[in-house]
Each structure stands twice: as structure tokens, then as C-alpha cells.
N, C-alpha and C positions, 0 to 999 in steps of 0.2 A: 376228448376222450375217444380212444380207439378200442372200445370193448368188443369182445367176440372173437379175438384171436388168442393171444397168450393169457388174456384176462377173461376168465369165464364169468357167467352172470352172478354167481355167488360172491366172488371177489369184487366184481363191479359194484354190487350193492353195498359191500362194506366200505369201498372207497367213497361212494356217494354219501353214505352215512357220515363218515369221518369229515368229508368236505363240508357238509351242511352243519354238522356240530361245531366246526371251526369257523363258521361265519361265511363260507363260500356259497354264493347263491347263483352264480353264473356258470353255465356249462356249455362247452363247445364241442361239436362233432362235425361229421361230414357224411354225405350220402355214400361216398366211395369207401369209407372206412369199413373194411371187412364186408364190402358189398351190401351195405344197409344194416348189417347185424348190429353195428355199434349204435345206430339210431334206435333200433328196436329195444335193445337192452337199456339204454339210457332212458328212454320213454317209460319203460316199466319201473325203473328205479325211482323216477321222479314223480310218478303218478300220485296225485293228491298232495303234493308238497309244494311249498312256495319257492320257486326258482325260475330263472329265465334261461332260455335255450337258444343257442346259435347253431346253425348248420350251414352247409355249403353245397354248391352245385357247380358243375363244370370242371371237376377234378380229373383224375386219371386212375383207371383200374390198372391191373398189372400189365395188360396187353393192349388196351385201347383207350383213347381219350374220349371224354364225354362231349365237350363243346358247350357253348353258351348261346346257341340259337334260341329264338323266342319259344318255339313249340317245346323244345327240350326243357327249358327252364320252367315253363308252366306245368308240364307233365311231372317233372321231378319234384317240384314243390308239393304237389298233391301227394306224391308217393312218400316224401319225407314227413308230411303232416300225418299220414296214416301210420307210418312206422313209429313215429314219436308219440302218437296218441294225442295230438294237439289240434286245436282249431286255428292257432296262429303261431308262427315261428317268430320269436322276438327279434332276432337279427339273421338275415339271410345273406350269405357271402357268395360272391363270384370267386371260385377257388383259384383259378389261374387263367391267364390270357388264352383266348381262342383266336388264333390268327385268321381263321376262315370266316369269322363272324364280325361284322361291324360293331364297334362298341355301342353305337346308338341303338342297334337292335337289342342288344343285351340289356341295356339300361331301360329301354322302353318296356321290356318284359317285366323288369323289376318294378317300374312305376305302376304297371298294371296290377301286380300283386299287392303293392301298397294300397292302391285305391280299393281293391277287393277285400282288404282287411286280412289277407292271408299271412302277411308279414308285417312286422312293426318297424323295421329299419333295414337298410341295405349296407353291406360292407364289401370290401375287396381285399383279396389276399394274393400276394405274389405279383402284383402289377407294378409297372414303372410309374414314376411321378407324372409323366406327361399323359399316361393313360388314365390315371386317377383324376387328374384335372378335367379331362373330358367327361368323366362320370358325374361331376358335380352339377347341381346340388343334391342329386339323388342319394349318393353315398354319404355316410356320416362317420364311418369307422373303417380302419384299415388294419390288416395283419401282415406285417413284414417279418422276414427272418432277421433277428437282431440278437447278438450276444457278443461276448468278449472276443470271439474269433471271427465274427462276421459283422463289420461295422460300415459296410459300403453305403447303407441307407443314410448315413450322416452327411453325405456329400450334397444331396439335394432333396431326397425324399422326406427326411424329417423336417428340414427347414420349410418345405412346402406344407407339411401337415401343421406345423406351428402357425404359419401365416394364414392358413385357411380354416383353422380351428378343428381339424379332423382328429378324432380320438385314435390313438395308436395302441395296439395290443401286440407285443412282441412274441413271436413263436420261436421254438428252438432255443429257449434261454440257456440250456445246458449243452448246446451244440450236439443234440442227439445222445447225450450222455458222456461225450468226451470230456466235458468240463467237470465231471465228477472226479477226474484224476485217477480213475480205477483201470483205465485201459492202457495197454502197451502195444507198440506197432506189430509185434508178432503174435498177439492174442488171436484166438479163434473167434472171440466175441459172441459165443454161443448164447442165444436167447436175448440178444440186444438188438437195437435198431441197425447195427452194423453187420448183423448175421445174414449174409446173402443179399443185403440191400445195396445195390450198386450206386443208387443215387446218394445215399448217405456216405458211402465210402469215398466217392468222388468229391463230395462236399467237404468232408472233415478228416478222413483217414489218410493224412499226409504228414510227412516227416516234419515240415515246418509247423504244422498245427500241434503236433506232439511236443515240439520244443517250446512253443508258446505256452502250452498247458503247464509244462514244468516251471516256466518262469512265473506264470500266474500263481502256481502253488507256493512259490517262494514269497510273492507279494502277499498272499493270504496269510502265510505263516507270520510274517512281520507285523501284519495288522491284527493278529490274534483271531483269525477267521479260518474256517474251512474254505476250500476252493468253491464249494457249492454256495456258501454264504457270500463269498466275494462276487460270484457271478450274478446272483439275484440282487444283492444290495447295490452293485454297480448299475444294473438296469434300472432299479428304482431311482437312482440318482440322475438318470437321464430323463426322468419325467414321463415314462411310458408305463402302460399296464403290462402285465406278464401272463402269458398262457402257461399254466402249470400242467404238466403231463406226468402221470405215474401209473404203473401197472401193478404196483404192490403197495400195501399199507405202509410198510416201513419207509419206502421212498416218498410217499405223500407226506408222512409226518416230518421227514427230514426237510422236504422242500418248503412246507408251510413254516416250519421253525426258522428256516434260513432267511425268510423275508424280513424278520425282525432285526432292526439295527441299521445304522448309517455308516458310510465310509468317510474318513477325513480327506482333506484335499491332498495330502501327501500320498495316500493310497490311490486316489483317483488319478493323480499324475503318474504314478508308477504303472498303472494299467495302461495309460496312454502311451507310455514309453515302450511297453511290451508290444502293443499293437503296431506302433510305428515300425518296429523291427520286422514284424510279421508281414505288414503291408508292403514294405520295401519303398524304394525311392521313386514311386510312380507319380508323375506330375499330374495336377488337375487340369481338366480341359477348359475350366472357366477361371475368371479372376474376380 
């Protein structure tokens, strides 16, 4: 949840209420989301309610990186606990790699927090497979980017997770909103993740991506689905959990409803064929 920006506290409370009423009890945020404001709002919305909370450390503000040094992790954990109004964070994620800090130092800080009872579990987001392996057995869950337009994790990251029994929660299931099928290359994208967000534009706002979205839309039509349903149900067929993000009630309702249903083998194969054209004839480095 990235509350505190375009989603004010009143709307955030309505979103949390709908999620809880729909059986959602796990909530995910980060200390960098709106510079801590998201944690504060989520904490107030969940006060006195039965839910688990995950947050992150070591992300990036608009102009500077945080890092995963020991002292910084310990300090930021205390700050997140205070903002969330909690005595323990259920899952604490390392948000992204910190090339200036040895992995062993970061994992050691997480082990310290586990022993202190300040966190219940450790996760990693945006790390490569070889980095995750070095974090074991401390970490138990990972958050990779994974969707119909971004399947690079299938080469070795997901096989590694299956082999080591790591839980996987996919973020960006709708590719920042591109997989809603509502955007066009010339759009201003006002009020969306693509509005002035260079990272998301470089990631998804590409002609090849738009062509693939059009093809997925046709696959969805043949399957009697919306493209949003196709995106979510395809991810569920991969055996991973899904991080749902929504800034409006109607979006959350649509996303929750889109989870229901399964895709047949013909549709799954058609999705593979679209992605093969998007990925191009790039050879694998391994055999």
C-alpha cells in the first residue's frame, strides 16, 4: 500500500475496510513510500484489527538511496514500528540490493531483529537468485517483479525458489497498470504510475510492450476474460502469491474479482506465445 500520496487517509481507510471484508488480512508497505506516510496511515487503519503487516527497508527516495547497513536497518526498523504502531513487524523485507554493504552485514542485522522479537520473518525484494541464496536460511519469502510482460524470473529465480521452498509474492502483477489495456502510447497518463515516473516508463512504456498488451487483450477476449482477469489468473497458474495494489475502491473491487477463475491450457499456451514474441530470440546462457 502506498497511502499518503494520491490516496488520502479517508480513502485508505475505505480500501482497508473493503480488503478486510473480502478476506484479505495481509498488508504490505515500505518505509520509503511517501517518506513514511504510508506506514503511518496503514498503522492507523489497522489499529485493533486482525491483520499481518509487511514493510521494507533499504529502498530509494526520489533523490537518494537508503542502503542496507546494519545501523541503518536497526534504526529504520524502530522508526517503522513507531509509524505503524506495532511491537513487531510480521515480515521485514530488504527492499533492493545495496552494492556498498556486504550481504552478510545486512542479513546479520535481520538476524538480530529476529532474535530481539522485533520482526517475525525476513524477506527480500528485487534481488538476484545468487544474492537470495547467500541470504539463506534467514529469509523465507521473496518479492520479484513478475507479470505477463516481465517473465525473466522464470529462467533461474523461480526454479531456485521452488527448489529451496521460498514463498514467492509477485509485485507489479498489472505492469504498473499497462495490463489494464487502458493506456495508449501517446497518452499523458495523468494520475497514474507512468505520470512523471521515469522508472516505470523505462520499464513498460515501450512500443513492444503496447503491442504485447494488444495481443494479450485478444487472448483474453477468446478466453471470455478481461485482460485484468487474464493477468491475475495467469499469475495464479504459476503458483505464486500476488501483491494487489489499488488507489481507488473500484480498482480494488475489480482486482479482487479478477482473481476468481482458472485458465485452460489453450489460453496459457497462447500467453506463452505472446511472450515469446515479446522476448525475442535471445539464447539462454545455460543448458
